[in-house]
N, C-alpha and C positions, 0 to 999 in steps of 0.2 A: 480425659475425664473418666472416672471410674463409675461403673454402674453396679448397684447391689444385686445380689442373686435374688431372683424372684421365686425360685423353687429349688428343690434338691434333685431334680430329674437330671440324669446325665445328658451332656450335650450331644447333638447329632453329628454324624461324620461330616456332612456338608458344612455345618457351622465350624467345626474344628479346623478343617482344611481351608476354609475361607479366611479364618483369622490367623492361622499359623501355616505358612507356606512350607510345609515339610511333610514328608511321607511318614507313614507309620513306622517304617524301618528306622528312619532317622530319629524319630521320637523315642523308640524303644532303645536304640543304641545310646542316646543321650541319657536316658533313665538308668541304664546299666552302668554307664561311666559315673554318674552321680552317686549311685549306690556303692560302687567300688570305693569311692572316696570316703563315704560315710562309714563303711565297715573296715576301713583301713587295709584294703587289698586282700581280704579273706576270700579266696576262690571257692571254698566250700559253701559259704553263705550265698555267694552269687549263684552257684549251681542250684541251691535249694530255692532261692527266690524266683529265678527266671527259667528254671528247667533246662539249663545249659549243661553241656558235657564239661568235664574237667578241663579238656583242651581249650574249649571256647572261653570258659571263665578265666583260664590262665592267660589267654591273649589279652583280655580286658585288664586283668590285674597287672600284668607285666608292663603294658603301655602306661597304665596309671602310675605304677611305682616309679617309672623313670621321670614322669612329669610332676608328680605331687609329693614324692618322698615318703610313700607309704609301704615301701618294700621291706622285707624282713631284715635287711642289713641296715635300714635307716632307723630302726627302733633302738632306744637306749637299752643297754644291757643292765640286768638287775643283779 
């Protein structure tokens, strides 16, 4: 059963972790992986969005490219 939002106030940490059994690190990692898919594996965008180094962003994009086909060699040539 879904409940409508009663306000626009951010949820508290206890509420978040009670409803989602994951650490903030797992949630952040999941968010980064999702964004890598959205931007097509562009490491520069990931660096800007999440404040990562190019090496860290490249690890996310390299992993995603192998799994989702968003690598530079998977794009059609024009």
